[in-house]
N, C-alpha and C positions, 0 to 999 in steps of 0.2 A: 516344391510343386512345379518344377520345370520339366519340360520335355525337349529332347534334342530334335532339331529339324535338319534333315539332310536333303533328300529328294522331295520329301513330303508326299510321296506316292500313297502311303497308308495313313499318315497322321492327319493330313489336311481333310480327306473325306470323313474321318472320324470326328474331327472338329466341326465340320459342316453339319453333321447329324447330331452334334452335342453328345456324342459317346465319350469323347475326350474333351476336357475343358482345363488345359494347363494354365497356371497363373502366368507362366513365362515360357517363351520359346528361345532356345539357344541354337542359333544358326551356325552349323559347322562347315558350311560351304567354303568359307575362306581358309579352312585348314587343308591346304593343298598336300601336306605331308601324308594324308590318309588316302590319297587318290593315286594308286599305282597298281600295276600288274607286272610282276617280274619272276624270273626263275633263279633259284639259288640252289646249287648242287643237285639239280634235277627236280627239286621241289617247287611247285607253283605257289606263289604267295600273292594274295589279292588284298589290297587295301580296302577297308570297310566303306570308304567314300567313293570308291570306283563305281561308275555308272553301270547299270545293267547292260546297256547297249555295248559297252566296252567288252563284255564277255563274248558277245556275238562276233565281234570283229577281230578279237585277238587270235593270232596264229598260235601263240603259246597255250591258250586255253584249249583250242581245238586239238592241239597235239598231245597235251598232258592231262586234260580233263574234259574230253568231248561231251560227256554226260552233262556237265554244267552248261556248256554252250547250247546243248539241245533243250535243257530244261528252261533256260531263261527265255527262250523264244515263246513259251506259253504264258509268260507274264504280261498281261495287258496288251496294249498296242505299242507300236514303236515310239510314239510320243511319250508314253508312260515310261518305257525303258530308257529313254533319253535322259530323263530326270531321276528316276528311281535309282537308289544305290544298292549295291550288293549287301553291305552290312546292315542297312536299314530294313531290308526285306527279311533277313535272317533274324535280326533282333526283334522285329515285330512279332515273330513266332506265330503266324497265322496257321492253324492246324491244316488248312487247305493250301498253304503256300508251296510253290514249286521249289524254290531255292532251299528252304529248310530240309525238304525231303531229299534233294540232290546231295547236299553236304553230308547228310546222315548216311546215305548209301556210300559216299566216297570216303567215309571215316575221316572227315576233315578235323583239323585241329583249329580251335577258335581261340583267339588271343583277346583278352579283356584287360584294359588298362585303367588305372585310377590313381588317386593321390598316394595310395599305399604301395603302388608298384604295378607290375604286370604279372598276370597268371594266364596259363593256357590250359585248355581242357578239351577232351574229345567231344564231338558233336552229340554223341549219345548221352552225355551228362549236361548238355547246355539247355535243352528244352525241358521245362518243368510242367507246363500245362498250357491251356489256350491263352495265347498272347502273354505268356509268362516264361522267363528264362532265369538263369542263375546270376545275371548281371545285378550287382548290388547298387544301391544309391551312390552316386559319385563315380561310377565306372562307365566305360564306353567300350563297345566292341570295336577293335582296331584292325585286326588282321584275320584272314582265313588262309590256312596253310593246307595244301593238298599234295599228297604223294601220288605220283602217277602209277596206274596199274601197268603190269608188264605187257609186252606184245602178245597178241593172241586173245585180247580182251574185246568183247562186244558190249555194246551199251544201248539203252533205249529209255526214252521217257514218254509215257502216254498218259493222257487224262481224259476224263469225261466231264463235260461242262454243258449246262443247259443252253448257253449261247456261245458263239464264237469268241474266244479269248475271255470268257467270263470266269467267275470263280469256279474252281474245280469242285465237283461233287466228290470225285475220287480220282486219285492219280497214283502212278507207280514209277519209280526210278529203279532201273535194273542194270547191274554189271555182272558179266559172266566171263570167266577166263577158262579157255580150253587148252589142254596139253595132251597129246596122244589120243585124241578123240574122246576125252572125258573132261568133265568139269572139275577143275582143281580149286576154284574159288568162286563164290557167288555172293552178291549183295543185292538185296531187294528191299526198298523202303517204300512206304505208303503214305500218302497225304489224304486227308478227309476221312480217315478211318478211326481216328481217336482224337484225344485232346492235344496230342503232339504228333509230329511225324513219327512213324514206328517202323522198325525193321521186321520183315516177315521171316522170322527165324526158322519156322517149319519149312518154308519154301526153300530157303538156302540149304538146310540140312538135307532135304530130299534131292537137291541137285548135285551137291558136291560128291564126287566119286562116281557119278553115273554118266553114261553116254547120253547126249541130248537128243534122244529119240522122241518122236511124237508122243509115245506112251508116257515117257518120263516127264515131259513138259506138262501134259494134261494132269498127271498125278500131282506134280508140284503146284500147278495153278489152283487145284482144288483145295490146297492148304493155305491159300492166301489170307483167309480171315480167321485162321486158327487162333483161339484165345482172345479174339478181339470182339468188341461190342460197338459197332459203328453208330454214331448218332443218326437219328432219323433226319430225313431231308425231303422237302416237298417235291 
């Protein structure tokens, strides 16, 4: 009945409201081995205990995963991002969370470690439901691995919230690669639209192979909620 404490960005408020009442807290702040940002063979690897503010400042993140740097700026205020960790936000699996939506769009590989060893899985298989992931008891999210998109890629992260830097009612992370005036690859993920972050597959399919004309973009945008049943919100 223990919970892991890293930045406490999500866990401490839940404890304050008695939503979470763990019998024990395991503070991993002394585990410096999980606090890193580095590039290996062109791939960006982020340690789970890296602070969210580090994503904003890192030139490697801006060069290889600028969508991640843009998404993290929507997470709370700078004081929150100074303490909140990248892995903690992803493992918390808030359906309205920005970082889960961003890593899903980026097709990130998530590394989970436990006494039985290490296993890695794509972000699409990591999230199972609201605040629920595939992490088993005795396991910890330890790394996030990201392959950069090729030159010619555009990105954006937008969200609608009732208050500045408040929880997102709905948000979207998008990546589009152009070659020869046509979209050759697209990734669009949504937060606040389901129990987990979801990919807008119909939007991606409508964009790939087409020229990004205003008509194409409007037609693709109209498919954003295809097959989805968003939860109601005040």
